C-alpha positions in Angstrom: -47.5 -44.8 -6.2 -48.8 -41.9 -3.3 -52.0 -41.8 -4.6 -52.2 -45.2 -4.7 -51.4 -45.0 -1.0 -53.6 -42.6 0.8 -57.0 -44.6 -1.4 -55.8 -47.6 0.3 -55.6 -45.4 3.5 -58.8 -43.6 2.9 -60.8 -46.8 1.7 -59.9 -48.2 4.8 -60.5 -45.9 7.3 -64.2 -45.2 5.6 -64.1 -49.7 5.8 -63.8 -49.0 9.7 -66.1 -46.0 10.2 -68.6 -48.1 8.7 -68.6 -51.0 10.1 -68.2 -49.2 13.9 -70.7 -46.9 12.8 -73.0 -50.0 12.2 -72.2 -51.6 15.7 -72.3 -48.2 17.9 -75.4 -48.4 18.9 -77.8 -45.4 20.6 -79.6 -42.1 19.8 -79.1 -38.4 19.9 -82.8 -37.1 20.6 -82.4 -32.5 19.6 -85.8 -31.2 20.9 -86.5 -27.9 19.8 -90.6 -27.5 20.7 -92.4 -28.5 18.4 -89.2 -30.2 16.3 -87.4 -33.4 17.3 -84.7 -34.3 16.1 -83.3 -37.9 16.1 -80.0 -38.5 15.0 -77.6 -42.2 15.4 -74.9 -42.0 18.0 -72.3 -42.5 14.9 -73.9 -39.7 13.1 -73.7 -37.2 15.4 -70.3 -37.9 15.9 -69.5 -37.4 12.1 -71.4 -34.3 12.2 -69.8 -32.8 15.4 -66.4 -33.5 13.7 -67.2 -32.1 10.0 -68.2 -28.9 12.6 -65.3 -29.0 14.4 -62.9 -29.8 10.6 -65.3 -26.8 9.1 -64.7 -24.2 12.5 -61.1 -24.6 12.3 -60.9 -23.5 8.0 -62.6 -21.1 8.3 -60.3 -19.6 11.2 -57.4 -21.0 9.6 -59.1 -18.6 5.8 -59.8 -15.0 8.5 -56.7 -15.3 9.7 -54.8 -15.8 6.4 -56.7 -13.2 5.0 -56.6 -10.6 7.9 -52.3 -10.9 6.9 -52.7 -11.1 3.8 -51.7 -6.8 4.1 -48.3 -7.9 6.4 -47.3 -11.1 3.7 -47.0 -9.2 0.9 -44.9 -6.0 2.3 -42.9 -9.1 3.3 -42.6 -10.2 0.4 -41.6 -7.2 -1.3 -39.4 -6.4 1.1 -37.6 -9.7 1.0 -37.5 -9.0 -3.0 -35.8 -6.1 -2.3 -33.1 -7.6 -0.4 -32.5 -10.7 -3.3 -32.1 -7.7 -5.6 -29.8 -5.8 -3.4 -27.5 -8.7 -2.1 -27.7 -9.4 -6.7 -26.5 -5.4 -7.4 -23.7 -5.4 -4.2 -22.8 -8.3 -6.3 -22.7 -6.8 -9.8 -21.1 -3.8 -8.3 -17.9 -5.3 -7.0 -17.4 -7.8 -9.5 -17.2 -5.1 -11.9 -15.8 -2.2 -10.5 -12.7 -5.8 -9.8 -13.2 -5.8 -13.3 -12.3 -2.1 -14.7 -16.3 -1.7 -15.3 -16.7 2.0 -13.1 -19.3 4.1 -14.4 -21.6 -0.1 -13.6 -20.6 -0.4 -10.8 -21.5 2.6 -9.6 -25.0 2.1 -10.7 -25.6 -1.0 -9.0 -24.0 0.4 -6.2 -27.5 2.7 -5.9 -29.3 -0.2 -7.1 -28.1 -1.9 -4.3 -28.8 0.6 -1.6 -32.5 -0.5 -1.8 -32.2 -2.7 1.3 -30.9 -0.4 3.7 -28.9 -3.0 5.5 -26.5 -2.9 2.3 -26.9 0.6 2.0 -23.2 1.4 3.8 -21.7 -1.3 1.5 -23.1 -0.5 -1.2 -21.7 3.6 0.0 -18.0 2.3 -0.3 -18.0 0.9 -3.4 -19.7 3.7 -5.3 -17.0 6.2 -3.3 -14.6 3.7 -5.1 -16.1 3.5 -7.9 -16.7 7.6 -8.2 -12.8 7.8 -7.7 -11.6 6.1 -10.4 -13.6 8.0 -12.7 -11.9 11.3 -11.4 -15.5 12.4 -9.4 -14.6 14.2 -6.1 -17.9 15.1 -5.5 -19.5 12.1 -5.9 -16.8 10.3 -4.4 -17.4 12.7 -1.4 -21.1 12.4 -1.0 -20.7 8.0 -0.6 -18.7 8.7 1.4 -20.8 10.7 3.4 -23.8 8.6 2.9 -21.3 5.6 3.7 -20.5 7.1 7.7 -23.8 7.1 8.5 -22.8 3.8 9.4 -21.8 2.8 12.7 -20.9 -0.9 11.9 -18.2 0.6 8.6 -16.5 3.4 10.6 -12.8 2.2 10.5 -13.8 0.6 6.4 -15.7 4.4 6.2 -12.4 6.1 6.9 -9.5 3.8 5.4 -11.0 3.9 1.9 -11.0 7.8 2.5 -7.5 8.2 3.9 -6.3 6.0 0.6 -8.6 8.1 -1.8 -7.7 11.4 -0.7 -3.8 10.2 -0.4 -3.8 9.2 -4.0 -6.3 12.6 -5.0 -3.2 15.0 -2.8 -5.5 15.4 -0.5 -3.1 15.5 1.9 -4.5 17.1 5.2 -8.3 15.3 5.3 -6.8 11.9 4.4 -4.1 12.7 7.9 -7.2 14.1 10.2 -9.0 10.0 9.0 -6.1 8.6 10.1 -5.0 10.0 12.1 -8.8 9.9 14.3 -7.8 5.7 12.8 -5.0 5.3 15.2 -6.6 7.9 18.2 -9.2 4.5 18.9 -6.2 2.3 19.4 -4.0 0.1 18.0 -2.3 -0.6 15.1 -4.1 -0.4 11.5 -1.4 -1.6 9.3 -2.6 -0.7 6.1 -3.4 2.5 7.2 0.3 3.4 8.6 1.1 2.0 4.8 -1.4 5.5 3.8 1.1 7.9 6.5 3.5 6.5 5.2 2.8 8.0 1.0 1.0 11.1 3.2 3.7 12.3 5.5 6.5 12.1 2.6 3.6 13.7 0.3 3.6 16.6 2.9 7.7 15.8 3.8 7.2 15.6 7.6 10.0 12.8 7.8 10.3 13.0 11.2 6.8 11.1 11.1 8.5 9.2 7.4 11.0 7.7 9.8 9.0 7.2 12.6 6.3 5.0 10.3 9.1 3.1 8.3 10.4 2.1 11.6 7.4 0.6 12.9 6.2 -1.4 9.6 9.8 -2.7 10.2 8.9 -3.9 13.0 5.5 -5.7 11.8 7.6 -6.6 8.3 4.2 -5.0 6.4 7.2 -2.5 4.4 9.5 -5.2 2.5 13.3 -4.4 2.9 14.6 -2.5 -0.3 11.0 -0.3 0.1 12.0 0.8 3.5 16.1 1.7 2.6 14.7 4.1 -0.2 12.1 5.6 2.6 14.9 6.2 5.5 17.6 7.4 2.7 14.7 9.6 1.6 14.1 11.4 4.8 17.6 11.3 6.3 18.3 12.8 3.0 16.3 15.9 3.3 16.7 15.7 6.9 20.3 16.7 6.3 19.3 18.8 2.8 17.5 21.6 5.3 20.4 21.4 7.6 22.7 22.5 4.2 23.6 25.8 5.3 24.0 25.1 8.8 27.4 23.4 8.9 27.4 22.4 13.5 23.5 22.0 12.9 24.3 19.5 9.1 27.3 18.1 11.1 24.6 17.0 14.6 21.9 16.1 12.6 24.5 13.4 10.8 26.0 11.7 13.8 22.3 11.0 14.9 21.7 8.9 13.0 21.8 5.4 13.9 25.3 4.1 13.3 24.0 1.4 10.5 21.8 4.3 8.5 25.3 5.7 8.1 27.0 3.0 6.6 24.6 1.8 3.4 26.4 2.9 0.7 23.9 4.9 -0.3 23.1 7.2 2.3 27.0 7.5 3.3 27.3 9.0 0.0 24.2 11.4 0.7 25.9 12.7 3.4 29.5 12.8 2.2 28.6 14.9 -0.4 26.3 17.2 1.7 29.0 17.1 4.8 32.1 18.2 2.0 30.3 21.3 0.3 29.0 22.4 4.4 33.0 22.5 4.5 33.1 19.4 6.9 35.4 17.9 5.5 36.9 15.4 8.1 33.4 14.9 8.6 32.8 13.3 5.7 36.0 11.2 4.9 35.3 9.6 8.8 31.5 8.6 7.7 33.4 7.4 3.9 35.4 5.2 5.8 33.3 3.7 8.1 30.6 3.3 4.7 33.5 1.4 3.1 35.2 -0.6 6.1 31.0 -1.9 5.6 30.7 -2.2 1.8 33.2 -1.4 -0.3 31.7 1.2 -3.7 33.2 2.4 -5.8 31.3 5.4 -5.3 32.2 6.3 -2.0 35.9 5.8 -2.9 35.3 8.3 -5.9 33.7 10.9 -2.9 36.8 9.7 -0.8 39.4 11.9 -3.2 37.2 14.8 -3.1 37.2 15.2 0.6 38.0 18.0 1.8 40.2 16.5 5.3 43.4 17.3 5.9 46.0 15.8 6.6 45.9 13.7 3.3 48.8 11.9 3.8 46.7 9.8 6.0 44.2 9.4 3.7 47.0 9.0 1.0 47.7 5.7 3.9 44.2 4.4 4.6 43.6 4.3 0.6 47.4 2.1 -0.1 45.5 -0.6 2.4 42.4 -0.8 0.9 44.6 -1.5 -2.3 46.2 -4.7 -0.7 42.8 -6.1 -0.1 41.2 -4.2 -3.6 44.1 -4.7 -6.4 43.6 -3.2 -9.5 39.9 -1.7 -8.5 40.1 1.1 -10.9 38.2 3.2 -8.5 40.6 3.5 -5.7 43.8 3.5 -7.8 42.2 6.5 -9.5 41.5 7.8 -5.9 45.2 7.7 -5.5 46.6 9.3 -8.0 44.4 12.6 -7.2 45.4 12.0 -3.5 48.6 11.8 -4.5 48.6 14.7 -6.5 46.8 17.0 -3.8 49.9 16.1 -2.2 52.0 16.9 -4.8 53.8 13.7 -5.4 53.5 13.7 -9.1 55.0 10.3 -9.8 53.0 8.4 -7.8 49.9 10.2 -9.1 50.6 9.4 -12.0 51.5 6.1 -11.7 48.2 5.6 -10.0 46.1 7.4 -12.4 48.1 5.2 -15.5 46.8 1.2 -13.6 43.5 3.2 -13.1 43.0 3.8 -17.2 44.7 0.6 -18.0 42.1 -1.5 -15.5 38.8 0.8 -16.7 39.6 4.0 -19.2 36.8 6.5 -17.5 36.7 10.2 -18.9 37.5 10.7 -15.4 40.7 9.2 -15.5 40.7 10.9 -18.6 40.5 14.3 -16.7 42.3 14.0 -14.1 45.4 12.7 -16.4 45.1 16.2 -18.4 44.6 18.0 -15.2 47.9 16.4 -14.1 49.5 16.9 -17.2 48.4 21.1 -17.3 50.0 20.9 -14.2 53.1 20.4 -15.3 53.5 21.8 -18.4 52.2 19.4 -20.5 50.7 20.8 -22.5 50.1 18.8 -25.4 49.4 16.2 -23.4 47.0 17.6 -21.4 45.4 19.1 -24.5 45.1 15.2 -26.1 43.7 14.3 -22.7 41.4 16.6 -22.1 40.0 16.1 -25.6 40.0 12.5 -24.7 37.9 12.8 -21.5 35.1 15.4 -23.2 34.4 12.3 -25.7 34.4 9.8 -22.6 31.7 11.7 -20.9 30.2 12.4 -24.3 29.6 8.6 -24.7 28.7 8.8 -21.3 25.8 11.1 -21.5 24.7 9.1 -24.5 24.9 5.8 -23.3 23.1 8.0 -20.1 20.4 9.0 -22.1 17.7 5.7 -22.9 17.5 5.1 -18.9 14.7 5.4 -16.6 15.7 8.4 -14.8 19.0 9.2 -16.0 21.1 8.9 -12.7 24.1 7.3 -13.6 26.0 10.1 -14.2 24.7 11.4 -11.0 25.9 8.5 -9.0 29.0 7.8 -11.1 32.6 9.7 -11.3 31.6 13.3 -11.1 34.2 16.1 -11.9 37.3 15.5 -9.7 39.8 18.4 -9.0 43.2 18.3 -8.2 
């Protein structure tokens, strides 16, 4: 259809030119002695137009020929860019697929284009890191560092990979350099949190956890675990100095001190350091906030005087938590310490009826031994030993084996 249209158009133009030529008069004479050239005006115009078109096309051809090397270079550059983009996509895809060796090869191919070289180097560093090749990984990172536009990405990637390979000094230096530029990079703060835990920088751990909590960038459960770990380790460092330990405990925010896990750890350390009153106060505050049988068991071990005040407080708790086996066991132990043998036996028997825990059986055995009831004490000792053996057997399949650690420990009268 298009060819027919152009054919008709050319026919019309030719007809119009023929009619115009027949009607236009006049001659054009060229005198080149001894020659004379006579042309009609119409033919002259046609030849002039043809000459102009010929000169135009000749000039265009010469320009194209002169520009040919540049066009070839541009074509090759464009083809290299297309290949680099394809290789960069392959590197990213294979890295996400877990095919790290292929991802590293694709990243190397993507570096053909200078604008993709830095990003390809970061992908290559990730792949080499997963392949456990630290030398190649660091070489890739050095290449990526040459691109100023990727400075932040290089620092974050390097810090994360160095953290995973336990190269804490380099990782911390990268994080500090990143944060020195101003602002708070959330992912970098998460990396810094793990680094500080590995380096046992507990003050920095607490500071970072609070910053992440303020930005809701850390799950509350995970934040509580990190805080418990950091505070516990700070207390353990001071466990041989009772005054410093108690001072450190008092500096902990009240809300944190009342969490059961931290109150349990702090009370144990305070009790071992001879600060039984501080241990008892810590447990009482935590129990008033949240009831936890583990805290009650530790309360029975706190070497705080007078014991009768603790018995009265425990009896008040019993009104709110009747028939609680741990609380009844605690009351039995406290009464035995005050030589209230009848009340001690009554509380321990009530505890056994609620839960025949081996710790209660052991307390009953020691009470019977103290009262001179040797056969009964021997029987209770056997039952307690069998109970602890069953608990140990049940605890073996559990991950980490923390049930005995966090449960009632051996209790003395």
